[in-house]
C-alpha positions, 0 to 999 in steps of 0.5 A, spaced: 358 213 856 354 216 850 347 214 849 344 213 843 338 218 841 334 214 837 331 207 838 334 200 836 332 197 830 328 192 833 324 197 838 323 201 832 320 196 828 315 194 833 313 202 834 312 202 826 308 196 826 303 199 832 303 205 828 301 202 822 295 198 825 293 204 829 285 207 829 284 214 826 283 216 833 290 213 835 293 216 829 290 223 831 292 223 838 299 220 836 300 225 831 298 231 836 303 228 841 309 227 836 308 235 835 308 237 842 312 231 846 318 236 848 313 241 852 309 235 854 315 231 857 318 238 860 311 239 863 311 232 866 318 232 869 316 239 872 311 235 876 315 230 878 320 234 881 315 237 886 316 233 892 309 230 894 310 226 900 302 226 903 304 229 910 308 234 907 302 239 906 306 245 903 309 241 897 302 237 896 299 244 895 304 245 890 302 239 886 295 240 887 296 247 884 300 245 879 295 240 876 290 245 877 294 250 872 295 243 867 288 243 867 287 250 865 291 250 860 288 244 856 281 248 857 278 244 863 275 248 868 278 246 875 278 247 882 280 244 889 275 241 893 277 242 900 275 238 906 273 240 913 279 241 916 286 244 913 289 237 915 286 235 909 289 234 902 284 237 897 281 233 891 283 236 884 277 237 880 275 238 873 268 237 869 267 237 862 259 237 860 258 234 853 251 235 850 247 229 849 252 225 853 248 219 857 254 217 861 258 221 866 265 218 867 270 220 872 277 219 871 281 218 877 289 218 879 292 221 885 298 226 886 301 224 893 307 219 893 310 215 898 315 217 903 322 217 900 330 216 903 334 219 898 340 216 901 337 209 898 337 211 891 342 210 886 348 214 885 347 220 881 339 219 882 335 224 886 328 223 887 326 230 886 331 231 880 327 227 874 332 224 869 332 220 863 335 213 864 337 208 858 334 202 861 332 200 868 338 200 872 338 192 874 339 191 866 344 196 865 341 202 864 345 208 865 343 216 866 343 219 859 348 225 860 348 228 852 340 229 851 338 237 851 331 240 850 329 239 842 333 232 842 329 226 840 326 223 846 327 215 846 321 212 847 324 206 850 328 211 855 325 211 863 324 218 867 327 217 874 323 220 880 319 219 885 311 218 883 314 218 876 310 212 875 305 212 881 302 216 880 303 222 876 304 218 870 296 217 871 295 224 871 299 225 865 295 220 861 288 222 863 290 230 862 294 229 855 289 224 852 283 229 853 288 234 850 290 231 844 282 228 843 279 235 843 285 238 839 285 233 833 279 229 833 273 232 836 270 231 843 268 226 848 262 221 848 261 222 855 261 227 860 268 227 863 270 229 871 277 229 873 279 227 880 286 227 883 286 225 890 292 227 895 292 222 900 292 215 896 298 213 899 296 215 906 290 210 906 285 215 903 284 217 910 279 223 908 276 221 901 270 218 904 269 225 908 270 229 901 266 225 897 260 226 902 262 234 902 262 234 894 257 228 893 253 232 887 260 234 884 262 227 884 256 224 882 257 219 876 256 212 873 263 210 872 270 211 875 276 209 871 282 209 875 289 210 872 294 207 877 298 201 878 302 197 872 300 194 866 302 186 867 309 183 866 307 181 859 307 189 857 300 188 854 294 193 856 290 191 861 283 192 864 282 190 872 275 190 875 278 189 882 283 191 887 285 188 894 283 192 900 289 194 905 290 195 912 297 196 916 299 194 923 305 196 927 307 192 933 312 194 939 314 189 943 317 191 950 323 188 954 327 192 960 326 199 960 333 200 957 338 197 953 342 192 957 349 189 955 348 182 952 354 179 956 352 182 963 344 180 962 344 175 956 341 168 958 337 172 964 333 178 961 328 177 956 330 179 949 324 183 946 327 182 938 327 174 940 320 174 942 317 178 936 321 174 931 318 168 934 311 171 934 312 173 927 314 166 925 308 163 928 303 167 923 306 164 917 309 157 914 314 156 909 310 155 904 306 162 904 300 159 908 298 164 914 296 160 920 292 165 924 285 162 925 280 165 920 284 168 916 281 165 910 274 165 912 269 169 909 272 171 902 269 171 895 272 166 891 273 168 883 267 166 879 268 161 873 268 167 868 273 170 872 278 164 872 277 163 865 279 170 864 285 169 868 287 163 864 287 167 858 292 172 861 299 171 859 303 166 863 309 170 865 312 167 872 318 163 869 321 170 866 319 173 872 322 168 877 329 169 872 329 177 872 328 177 880 333 172 881 328 167 885 328 159 885 321 159 886 315 162 888 313 162 896 307 158 895 309 152 890 304 151 884 300 158 885 301 163 880 302 170 881 295 172 879 292 166 882 295 169 889 291 175 888 284 171 890 287 170 897 288 175 903 295 176 904 300 177 910 306 181 909 312 183 914 314 190 911 320 191 916 323 189 923 327 193 927 331 192 934 337 196 935 342 196 930 346 191 925 352 191 920 357 196 922 353 200 927 351 193 931 353 193 939 352 188 944 346 189 947 339 186 948 334 191 945 329 194 950 324 194 944 323 191 938 318 193 932 315 190 926 310 193 920 305 188 917 301 189 911 294 186 910 292 185 903 284 184 903 280 181 898 272 181 897 268 179 903 273 180 908 272 186 913 279 190 914 277 191 922 275 183 923 282 181 919 286 186 924 282 183 930 284 176 928 291 178 928 290 180 935 287 174 937 292 170 934 297 174 938 293 173 945 293 165 943 301 166 943 301 168 950 302 176 949 298 181 952 296 186 947 295 194 949 294 200 945 299 205 949 306 205 952 306 200 957 305 202 965 310 200 970 304 196 973 303 192 966 310 191 966 310 187 973 303 183 971 305 181 964 311 177 961 310 178 954 307 185 952 306 188 945 303 195 943 299 194 936 297 200 932 292 199 927 292 204 921 286 206 917 284 201 912 279 199 907 276 193 904 277 190 897 272 192 891 270 188 885 266 190 879 263 184 874 266 183 868 260 182 864 256 188 865 255 192 859 259 198 862 265 194 863 265 191 856 265 198 853 271 199 857 274 193 855 272 195 847 275 202 848 282 199 850 282 194 845 281 199 840 288 202 841 292 195 841 293 189 836 294 184 842 288 181 846 287 186 852 288 182 859 282 182 863 284 181 871 278 180 876 283 184 881 289 187 881 295 185 886 295 193 889 290 196 893 286 203 892 280 206 896 275 203 890 270 200 896 269 207 899 267 210 892 263 204 890 259 205 897 259 212 897 256 214 891 254 207 888 258 208 881 262 202 878 269 202 878 274 199 873 282 200 873 286 201 867 293 201 869 299 205 865 305 204 868 311 199 867 311 193 871 318 194 873 317 201 875 320 200 882 314 204 885 314 205 893 322 204 892 328 207 891 329 209 883 322 209 881 322 210 874 316 211 868 317 208 861 316 213 856 313 209 851 307 207 856 306 215 857 305 216 850 301 209 850 297 212 856 294 218 852 292 214 846 288 209 851 285 215 855 283 218 849 279 212 847 276 211 853 273 218 853 270 216 846 267 209 849 260 207 846 
């Protein structure tokens, strides 16, 4: 199927209307982008093509070195800020000092990505070979096969590839917003620092250490984070907080070896049965977590934050239809309202095999991965302790190691619990002058009212930044909501790449 290389009439109309309402700065950035979009897109696709799983250190370094080169090409002095050991992925750092500036703003994104299984990606797609898609695959999108360098780039196409949205789109938006600004409209009004992290998807394990080692270079008044998606409505947004996060991995034990289910069924305990029952005890069918104390300590939204939520577009009905869902997990609670509450998510369960590889066995072990989303006021360590206490109350003996023969003989229900590295939630007051400056800057780039959210649904290590540096932290997302981040067929809407440049140029000139 041949894909047209120009926008549809409706899309073009929207694009032209936006152009007509552009500010002088927007117009300058847009003109720069139009003149250079071929090389910008080529560079972006080259960046997306570099594998970036954080545990793959050689390729992670390749990403860091590539970003340093990107910065240097834009006249930004750049360097790698190293940790204490070679096991640490470095921060990519750059700084532009502006004479007379009274604020220092750090612009942050991350260059590492989630692990990937290429076999899960759609036919013809490769996580490390970026291609254009005419639309999301779920809406009938196809690979654009007739495009060649120099042809028009349709802003409604998607770029496919791991980290195309999360979070190399953030790096693209920040660096090219700066480049377009200084090439056309002058210079920033604030001192600008660039920080690109290489371990965010690994829980930012070394971020605190890196901040302590390089505190002077990272000193600042405000961090603006470019990560995560814009709202489902498509409107630009300013997000004043993030949820914290911690993972727990459970391994339930049965016999020392798998057993034939005919010979041993009705006699040998099945760890899969028992683990499923344990998991079911943690949550009811309306989404409420049943673990004692799970909702204790959290700081509720203020009245002004609730008003901001009410002002946000209601997109729940549209989203339910798109996702093929009859109703949300908790009836009467909107997607955005759910961000106020801590969450417990079952990310995966394994025990022997299913489908064509299934065999008649009682598995020796069963495993589950839990994802705890945290809100302001809840400490991640205390929350994991509550989960462990719940397991114990259900009759489980909790250990942090493979069971010994003695433990197997003594305890009927054994579960090993491994707790990952966690961090707490963060939230910045919406009425701060600095926060209002951010909203005004983003608003200057769009005719639609900017969506103001007290917190986003995702998690970032912003509490670490706030605690270690005393800086305020605010997020300005750039990606499309349907980008498939962390999953197969990740993609980035090209229009939002271009709009991200305009947004970040405006933020660098905020008053």
